[in-house]
DRENFI-552881 format. One record per atom (N, C-alpha, C, O): x, y, z; residue in three letters. Coordinates in steps of 0.1 Angstrom, whole numbers, padded with zeros to 4 digits, always signed. Layout:
BEGIN
XYZALA/...
***
This chain:
BEGIN
+0160+0147-0098MET/+0152+0141-0112MET/+0140+0141-0106MET/+0137+0136-0095MET/+0130+0148-0117LYS/+0116+0149-0115LYS/+0110+0137-0121LYS/+0113+0133-0132LYS/+0101+0131-0112LEU/+0094+0116-0116LEU/+0081+0123-0122LEU/+0076+0134-0119LEU/+0076+0115-0131ASN/+0063+0117-0135ASN/+0055+0111-0132ASN/+0058+0102-0125ASN/+0041+0112-0136TYR/+0029+0106-0125TYR/+0028+0092-0126TYR/+0025+0086-0116TYR/+0030+0084-0139TRP/+0034+0069-0140TRP/+0046+0066-0130TRP/+0044+0057-0121TRP/+0055+0071-0131GLN/+0066+0065-0121GLN/+0064+0064-0108GLN/+0065+0054-0101GLN/+0058+0078-0104ILE/+0052+0078-0090ILE/+0042+0068-0085ILE/+0042+0064-0073ILE/+0033+0066-0096ASN/+0023+0056-0094ASN/+0031+0041-0091ASN/+0028+0034-0082ASN/+0040+0037-0099LEU/+0045+0025-0100LEU/+0052+0023-0086LEU/+0051+0012-0080LEU/+0059+0033-0080LEU/+0067+0031-0068LEU/+0056+0031-0057LEU/+0059+0024-0048LEU/+0046+0036-0056ILE/+0036+0035-0047ILE/+0034+0020-0049ILE/+0039+0012-0042ILE/+0027+0016-0060LEU/+0023+0003-0062LEU/+0036-0007-0054LEU/+0034-0015-0045LEU/+0047-0006-0059LEU/+0059-0013-0055LEU/+0061-0016-0041LEU/+0063-0027-0036LEU/+0061-0003-0034PHE/+0058-0002-0019PHE/+0050-0009-0014PHE/+0053-0018-0006PHE/+0037-0007-0017LEU/+0023-0012-0010LEU/+0024-0027-0015LEU/+0021-0035-0007LEU/+0028-0030-0026LEU/+0026-0047-0027LEU/+0038-0053-0020LEU/+0038-0066-0019LEU/+0047-0047-0016SER/+0061-0053-0011SER/+0052-0055+0004SER/+0050-0067+0008SER/+0047-0044+0011ILE/+0042-0043+0022ILE/+0032-0058+0026ILE/+0032-0067+0035ILE/+0024-0056+0016TRP/+0015-0068+0013TRP/+0023-0082+0014TRP/+0020-0091+0022TRP/+0032-0085+0006PHE/+0042-0094+0005PHE/+0046-0101+0020PHE/+0046-0112+0025PHE/+0050-0089+0024VAL/+0057-0094+0040VAL/+0046-0097+0048VAL/+0048-0107+0055VAL/+0035-0092+0049VAL/+0025-0093+0057VAL/+0022-0107+0051VAL/+0030-0116+0054VAL/+0013-0111+0044SER/+0007-0122+0038SER/+0020-0135+0038SER/+0017-0145+0043SER/+0032-0133+0031PHE/+0040-0143+0032PHE/+0049-0145+0041PHE/+0054-0156+0043PHE/+0053-0133+0046GLY/+0061-0136+0057GLY/+0058-0138+0071GLY/+0063-0146+0079GLY/+0048-0130+0073PHE/+0040-0132+0087PHE/+0032-0146+0086PHE/+0031-0153+0096PHE/+0025-0149+0073GLY/+0016-0161+0075GLY/+0023-0174+0073GLY/+0018-0184+0078GLY/+0035-0173+0067ILE/+0042-0184+0065ILE/+0056-0187+0072ILE/+0059-0197+0078ILE/+0065-0177+0069ILE/+0079-0178+0072ILE/+0082-0176+0086ILE/+0088-0183+0093ILE/+0075-0162+0090TRP/+0077-0161+0107TRP/+0062-0168+0118TRP/+0060-0166+0130TRP/+0056-0175+0110SER/+0045-0183+0117SER/+0046-0184+0132SER/+0043-0177+0141SER/+0055-0197+0130GLU/+0058-0201+0141GLU/+0065-0192+0153GLU/+0062-0195+0165GLU/+0073-0181+0151GLU/+0076-0171+0158GLU/+0064-0166+0164GLU/+0061-0165+0177GLU/+0055-0161+0155LEU/+0042-0153+0157LEU/+0036-0159+0168LEU/+0033-0152+0178LEU/+0032-0175+0167ASP/+0024-0181+0171ASP/+0029-0180+0189ASP/+0020-0184+0196ASP/+0037-0177+0193ARG/+0035-0173+0203ARG/+0028-0161+0213ARG/+0029-0161+0226ARG/+0022-0153+0204PHE/+0013-0145+0207PHE/-0002-0146+0202PHE/-0005-0151+0191PHE/-0011-0143+0210LYS/-0024-0145+0207LYS/-0031-0133+0204LYS/-0028-0123+0210LYS/-0039-0134+0195PHE/-0048-0123+0189PHE/-0063-0129+0188PHE/-0066-0139+0182PHE/-0069-0124+0194GLY/-0085-0125+0194GLY/-0086-0141+0196GLY/-0092-0149+0188GLY/-0078-0146+0208GLY/-0081-0161+0212GLY/-0071-0171+0201GLY/-0069-0183+0204GLY/-0067-0165+0190PHE/-0058-0173+0182PHE/-0044-0172+0181PHE/-0038-0162+0186PHE/-0038-0182+0175LYS/-0023-0176+0174LYS/-0019-0169+0164LYS/-0024-0170+0153LYS/-0009-0159+0167LEU/-0010-0147+0159LEU/-0005-0151+0144LEU/-0008-0144+0134LEU/+0001-0161+0143GLY/+0007-0168+0131GLY/-0004-0174+0120GLY/-0004-0174+0108GLY/-0014-0179+0128PHE/-0024-0186+0124PHE/-0033-0175+0117PHE/-0037-0175+0106PHE/-0033-0166+0127TRP/-0043-0153+0124TRP/-0040-0145+0110TRP/-0048-0141+0101TRP/-0028-0143+0111PHE/-0023-0136+0098PHE/-0022-0147+0087PHE/-0024-0143+0075PHE/-0020-0158+0088SER/-0024-0167+0075SER/-0040-0169+0069SER/-0044-0171+0057SER/-0047-0167+0083GLN/-0061-0170+0076GLN/-0069-0155+0075GLN/-0079-0154+0068GLN/-0065-0145+0082GLN/-0073-0134+0081GLN/-0064-0123+0081GLN/-0067-0113+0074GLN/-0054-0124+0087GLY/-0046-0109+0087GLY/-0043-0105+0074GLY/-0046-0093+0072GLY/-0038-0111+0065SER/-0030-0108+0053SER/-0048-0102+0045SER/-0048-0092+0037SER/-0055-0106+0046ILE/-0070-0103+0035ILE/-0074-0089+0045ILE/-0081-0082+0037ILE/-0072-0083+0057TYR/-0075-0073+0061TYR/-0061-0062+0058TYR/-0063-0050+0056TYR/-0049-0067+0059PHE/-0041-0059+0053PHE/-0041-0056+0040PHE/-0036-0045+0035PHE/-0046-0065+0032PHE/-0048-0062+0017PHE/-0059-0050+0016PHE/-0055-0039+0011PHE/-0070-0052+0021VAL/-0082-0042+0020VAL/-0074-0028+0026VAL/-0074-0018+0019VAL/-0068-0026+0039LEU/-0059-0015+0044LEU/-0053-0010+0031LEU/-0056+0001+0027LEU/-0045-0017+0027ILE/-0038-0014+0015ILE/-0044-0009+0004ILE/-0038+0000-0002ILE/-0055-0012+0001ILE/-0064-0005-0011ILE/-0070+0011-0004ILE/-0071+0021-0011ILE/-0072+0009+0008PHE/-0076+0022+0012PHE/-0064+0030+0012PHE/-0066+0042+0007PHE/-0054+0027+0015ILE/-0042+0036+0015ILE/-0038+0040+0001ILE/-0036+0052-0001ILE/-0037+0029-0008TYR/-0034+0034-0022TYR/-0045+0046-0029TYR/-0042+0055-0037TYR/-0059+0043-0024VAL/-0068+0053-0030VAL/-0065+0067-0023VAL/-0067+0078-0029VAL/-0062+0066-0012PHE/-0058+0080-0006PHE/-0046+0085-0014PHE/-0047+0096-0019PHE/-0038+0079-0015LEU/-0024+0083-0020LEU/-0024+0087-0033LEU/-0018+0097-0038LEU/-0035+0076-0043MET/-0036+0084-0057MET/-0044+0095-0057MET/-0042+0103-0066MET/-0057+0096-0047ASN/-0059+0112-0050ASN/-0050+0122-0047ASN/-0050+0132-0054ASN/-0042+0120-0037LYS/-0033+0131-0035LYS/-0022+0136-0047LYS/-0018+0147-0049LYS/-0019+0123-0055LEU/-0011+0124-0065LEU/-0020+0129-0077LEU/-0015+0136-0085LEU/-0031+0126-0078ASP/-0040+0130-0091ASP/-0042+0146-0086ASP/-0039+0154-0095ASP/-0046+0151-0073LYS/-0047+0165-0071LYS/-0033+0173-0077LYS/-0032+0182-0086LYS/-0025+0168-0071LYS/-0011+0172-0075LYS/-0008+0175-0088LYS/-0006+0187-0091LYS/-0007+0163-0098PHE/-0007+0165-0111PHE/-0017+0175-0117PHE/-0014+0182-0127PHE/-0031+0175-0110TYR/-0042+0179-0120TYR/-0035+0196-0115TYR/-0028+0201-0125TYR/-0035+0202-0108LYS/-0030+0212-0102LYS/-0022+0216-0111LYS/-0024+0227-0116LYS/-0009+0209-0114ASN/+0000+0214-0122ASN/-0002+0215-0137ASN/+0004+0223-0145ASN/-0012+0205-0140SER/-0013+0210-0154SER/-0024+0219-0159SER/-0026+0222-0170SER/-0034+0224-0145ILE/-0040+0232-0148ILE/-0030+0249-0150ILE/-0030+0259-0157ILE/-0021+0245-0138ASP/-0011+0256-0138ASP/-0002+0260-0152ASP/+0000+0272-0155ASP/+0001+0250-0159SER/+0009+0249-0171SER/-0001+0251-0185SER/+0003+0253-0197SER/-0015+0249-0181GLN/-0025+0252-0192GLN/-0026+0269-0191GLN/-0024+0275-0202GLN/-0029+0276-0180GLU/-0025+0287-0178GLU/-0015+0297-0181GLU/-0017+0309-0183GLU/-0004+0290-0180LYS/+0009+0296-0186LYS/+0009+0298-0201LYS/+0013+0308-0206LYS/+0004+0285-0209HIS/+0003+0284-0221HIS/-0006+0295-0227HIS/-0002+0300-0238HIS/-0017+0299-0222LYS/-0026+0307-0225LYS/-0022+0321-0227LYS/-0025+0329-0237LYS/-0012+0325-0214GLU/-0005+0340-0216GLU/+0003+0341-0225GLU/+0008+0352-0227GLU/
***
């Protein structure tokens, strides 16, 4: 099954937003008490995720999204150029 541009884009979004949900809601709220056993930068890890970590991960996810979309754009742009050249012949 060949996926088109928007289907792949939505899969990327779903995957990255799922990661962000796990990091922000899971680490910051659900597993916060278990993570508080560890320290990061002098703070309990669960507290750090709820206050800072989810924001940092969101920014990281934005960069990952840009990287993946640039790769996807290049792939589909190359495919569209190839198909245009075939139609010219």
